[in-house]
C-alpha positions in Angstrom: 13.2 -15.9 33.5 11.7 -13.4 30.9 11.9 -9.8 32.1 8.5 -7.8 32.5 8.6 -5.0 29.9 7.0 -1.6 31.2 4.8 -1.1 28.1 3.1 -4.6 29.2 2.2 -3.5 32.5 -0.8 -1.4 31.4 -2.2 -4.6 29.2 -1.7 -6.8 32.3 -3.4 -4.3 34.5 -6.3 -4.2 32.2 -6.6 -7.9 32.3 -6.5 -8.0 36.0 -9.4 -5.4 36.5 -11.2 -7.4 33.8 -10.9 -10.7 35.5 -11.9 -9.1 39.1 -14.8 -7.4 37.4 -16.2 -10.5 35.6 -15.7 -13.0 38.4 -16.6 -10.5 41.1 -20.1 -10.5 39.1 -20.3 -13.9 38.8 -19.9 -14.8 42.4 -22.6 -11.7 43.3 -25.1 -12.2 40.8 -26.7 -15.3 40.0 -27.0 -16.1 36.0 -24.2 -13.8 35.1 -21.8 -16.6 34.8 -23.6 -17.9 31.6 -23.0 -18.2 27.9 -25.9 -16.5 27.1 -24.9 -13.4 29.3 -21.6 -13.0 27.9 -23.3 -13.2 24.3 -25.2 -10.6 25.1 -22.2 -8.3 26.8 -20.5 -8.8 23.0 -23.7 -8.0 21.4 -24.7 -4.9 22.9 -21.4 -3.5 23.1 -20.7 -4.6 19.4 -20.9 -0.9 18.1 -18.7 0.4 20.4 -16.2 -2.2 20.1 -16.1 -1.4 16.3 -15.7 2.4 17.0 -12.9 1.8 19.2 -10.9 -0.7 17.5 -10.4 2.2 14.6 -9.7 4.6 17.9 -6.9 2.2 19.0 -5.0 2.9 15.9 -5.8 6.5 16.0 -4.4 6.5 19.1 -1.1 4.2 18.8 -0.2 6.8 16.1 -0.2 9.7 18.4 -3.7 11.2 17.0 -7.4 11.6 18.5 -10.9 10.9 16.5 -13.6 12.7 17.9 -15.9 11.9 14.8 -16.4 8.4 15.5 -20.0 8.8 17.0 -21.0 11.0 14.5 -20.1 8.9 11.5 -21.3 5.8 13.1 -24.9 7.6 13.2 -24.5 9.1 9.6 -23.8 5.9 8.5 -26.7 4.3 10.1 -28.8 7.1 8.6 -27.6 6.8 5.0 -27.7 2.9 4.9 -31.6 3.6 5.9 -31.9 6.1 3.4 -31.2 3.9 0.8 -33.0 1.0 2.1 -36.2 2.6 2.8 -36.4 4.4 -0.8 -35.7 0.9 -2.5 -32.8 2.3 -4.4 -30.4 -0.4 -3.8 -30.4 -3.9 -1.9 -28.3 -3.6 1.5 -25.4 -5.9 -0.4 -24.9 -2.7 -2.6 -25.7 -0.1 0.1 -23.6 -1.4 3.0 -20.3 -1.5 0.8 -21.4 2.3 -0.5 -21.4 3.5 3.2 -18.2 1.6 4.2 -16.2 3.2 1.2 -17.8 6.8 2.0 -17.1 6.2 5.8 -13.3 5.3 4.9 -13.3 8.3 2.4 -14.7 10.5 5.0 -11.9 9.7 7.6 -9.0 9.6 4.9 -10.0 13.0 4.2 -9.7 14.1 7.7 -6.3 12.3 8.0 -4.9 14.0 4.9 -6.1 17.4 6.2 -4.1 16.9 9.3 -1.0 15.7 7.7 -0.7 18.3 5.0 -1.4 21.4 7.0 -0.2 20.3 10.3 -3.3 20.6 12.3 -4.1 19.1 15.6 -6.1 15.8 14.9 -8.2 17.2 17.9 -9.6 20.3 15.8 -10.0 18.5 12.4 -11.7 15.4 13.6 -14.0 18.1 15.9 -15.0 19.6 12.5 -15.5 16.3 11.1 -17.8 15.5 13.9 -20.1 18.4 13.7 -19.9 18.2 9.6 -21.3 14.3 9.8 -23.7 14.6 12.9 -25.5 17.7 11.0 -25.9 15.7 7.6 -27.2 12.9 9.6 -29.8 15.2 11.2 -30.4 16.7 8.1 -31.3 13.6 5.9 -34.7 13.3 7.6 -37.1 15.4 9.8 -37.9 12.3 11.7 -34.3 11.9 12.6 -34.8 7.8 12.3 -35.8 5.7 9.5 -37.3 2.2 10.4 -36.0 -0.4 8.8 -38.4 -3.5 10.1 -40.2 -5.1 7.3 -37.3 -5.1 4.9 -36.4 -8.9 4.1 -32.9 -8.6 4.0 -32.4 -6.8 7.2 -35.3 -8.9 9.0 -33.0 -11.9 8.2 -29.8 -10.4 9.2 -31.2 -9.1 12.4 -32.5 -12.6 13.5 -29.6 -14.7 12.3 -26.7 -15.8 14.7 -24.0 -18.2 14.7 -23.6 -20.0 18.1 -25.7 -17.6 20.0 -23.7 -14.4 18.4 -25.6 -12.1 16.4 -24.0 -10.3 13.4 -22.9 -7.1 15.1 -21.3 -9.4 17.9 -19.5 -11.7 15.0 -18.7 -8.6 13.0 -17.0 -6.9 16.0 -14.8 -10.2 16.7 -13.9 -10.5 13.3 -12.8 -6.8 12.8 -11.0 -7.3 16.2 -9.3 -10.5 15.1 -8.2 -8.9 12.0 -6.7 -5.7 13.8 -4.7 -7.9 16.2 -3.1 -9.7 13.0 -2.3 -5.9 11.2 -0.8 -4.4 14.5 1.0 -7.2 15.3 2.2 -9.0 11.6 1.8 -6.2 9.1 4.1 -3.2 7.8 1.3 -0.8 8.2 1.0 -2.2 11.8 4.8 -1.5 12.5 4.4 1.8 10.8 1.3 2.7 13.3 3.6 2.3 16.1 6.5 3.9 15.0 4.5 7.1 13.7 3.4 7.1 17.5 6.7 6.4 19.4 8.3 9.4 17.3 7.2 10.9 13.8 10.6 12.5 13.1 12.3 9.0 13.6 9.6 7.4 11.4 10.3 9.6 8.4 14.2 9.1 8.8 13.6 5.1 8.8 11.9 5.9 5.4 8.4 5.1 6.6 5.6 6.4 4.6 4.5 8.6 7.0 1.8 10.4 5.1 0.2 7.2 3.4 0.1 5.7 7.4 -1.3 8.5 8.9 -4.3 9.1 5.6 -4.9 5.3 6.4 -5.3 5.2 9.7 -8.0 7.9 10.0 -9.9 6.0 6.9 -9.7 2.9 9.0 -11.1 4.8 11.6 -14.2 5.8 9.4 -14.3 2.3 8.2 -14.7 0.9 11.5 -17.3 3.7 12.6 -19.2 3.4 9.6 -19.2 -0.4 10.0 -20.6 -0.1 13.4 -23.4 2.6 12.1 -24.3 -0.5 9.8 -24.3 -3.0 12.6 -26.3 -0.7 14.7 -29.1 -0.2 11.8 -29.2 -4.2 11.4 -29.3 -4.9 15.2 -32.1 -2.1 15.9 -33.7 -2.4 12.6 -33.6 1.3 12.5 -31.3 4.2 11.2 -31.1 7.2 13.9 -29.1 10.3 13.4 -29.5 11.1 17.4 -27.5 7.5 18.1 -23.9 7.3 19.6 -23.8 10.9 20.8 -20.4 11.2 22.9 -19.5 7.5 21.9 -16.2 8.9 20.8 -15.7 9.6 24.7 -16.6 6.0 25.4 -14.4 4.6 22.8 -11.3 6.8 23.8 -12.1 5.3 27.4 -12.1 2.1 26.4 -8.9 2.3 24.3 -7.2 3.7 27.2 -8.4 1.3 29.9 -7.3 -1.0 27.5 -4.0 0.0 28.1 -2.7 2.1 24.9 -0.9 5.3 25.9 -2.5 8.3 24.9 0.8 9.6 23.9 0.8 6.7 21.0 3.4 4.4 20.2 2.4 1.8 23.0 -0.8 -0.4 23.2 -2.5 -3.5 21.4 -6.1 -4.1 19.8 -6.5 -7.0 22.6 -6.6 -4.5 25.5 -8.9 -2.6 23.4 -11.3 -5.5 23.5 -10.8 -6.0 27.3 -11.6 -2.4 27.6 -14.5 -2.5 26.0 -15.9 -5.8 27.8 -14.7 -3.9 31.4 -17.3 -0.6 30.3 -20.0 -3.6 29.4 -19.7 -5.2 32.9 -19.7 -1.6 34.9 -22.5 -0.5 32.5 -24.4 -4.4 33.2 -24.3 -4.3 37.1 -26.8 -1.9 38.1 -29.2 -4.2 36.1 -28.5 -6.9 38.3 -28.1 -4.7 41.3 -31.7 -3.3 40.9 -30.8 -0.2 43.5 -27.9 1.3 41.8 -28.4 4.7 39.6 -27.0 4.3 36.3 -24.9 7.6 37.3 -23.0 5.0 39.4 -21.7 3.6 35.8 -20.0 6.9 34.7 -18.1 7.5 38.5 -16.8 4.1 37.9 -15.7 4.3 34.6 -14.2 7.8 35.4 -12.4 6.6 38.3 -11.5 3.5 36.3 -10.0 5.9 33.7 -8.6 8.4 35.8 -6.4 5.4 37.5 -5.1 4.2 34.2 -3.9 7.8 32.9 -2.1 8.1 36.3 -0.5 4.4 35.7 0.4 5.8 32.0 2.1 9.0 33.5 4.0 6.7 36.2 5.3 4.4 33.4 6.2 7.5 31.3 8.1 8.8 34.1 10.1 5.7 35.2 10.9 5.4 31.1 12.3 9.0 30.9 14.4 8.3 34.2 15.9 5.1 32.8 16.9 6.9 29.8 
């Protein structure tokens, strides 16, 4: 009989929490256990999910990225500005926004690596910079995109009940799972998070890997901003405030260790869905304040942090 490895316990705990929450809500609330509701759950949490995918690789490497919410807002505003002014179509503007977001993230990764600065401080500076630029783009802080033909078509288009943001989230998540498990880059990310000195001695490209990780985080956050602009048909400089904390919570609840080296993108998918269910329950309950969702998420996050600490202590004692 195969032995359960300690690094798999957080992911199994996440799966168990998701199953209990989802099945419990399905039993308690009529209409919850439907295909339409599940599609809605994916659609409403797609932008958070995209930001969390990039955050997963950052935390797996032992870092943190506090800029994802601000980069998401900036991407939505830059895209909206380019489309509203009629300078280019969405098929040209969107790739440019993705490239810009990747360069922004990669630049933070380069600063972190070259100057040996804490990722917390560098990405905090990136957060203020991106949010400030987003707010400075227009005095209205919001640009409406309804009436632009390409945006209207993409906002109304769906496949099997899934809209464009939900499909983008699932596609990116599938690619993240493949990259994490079956690519040299994925193995380098885990090695970097496990022990940077060992990764260097193994001859792994530590600098390139770290820069790529933060570029990937910037790419995912920018894609989240594009999907937000399409889904809401507007660019908004104030959107995704503190989303970086939700993304971190989703990744940690998904079983990724904050110290790096252990975790899985599939767990992040479950973590995003768990946060979505907790946020959705007050809508069905009717008499619950939205503050209860914060309390529930905080308690769940604390439980997973304690679980991580216990597992780390047991691994150290075994060594």
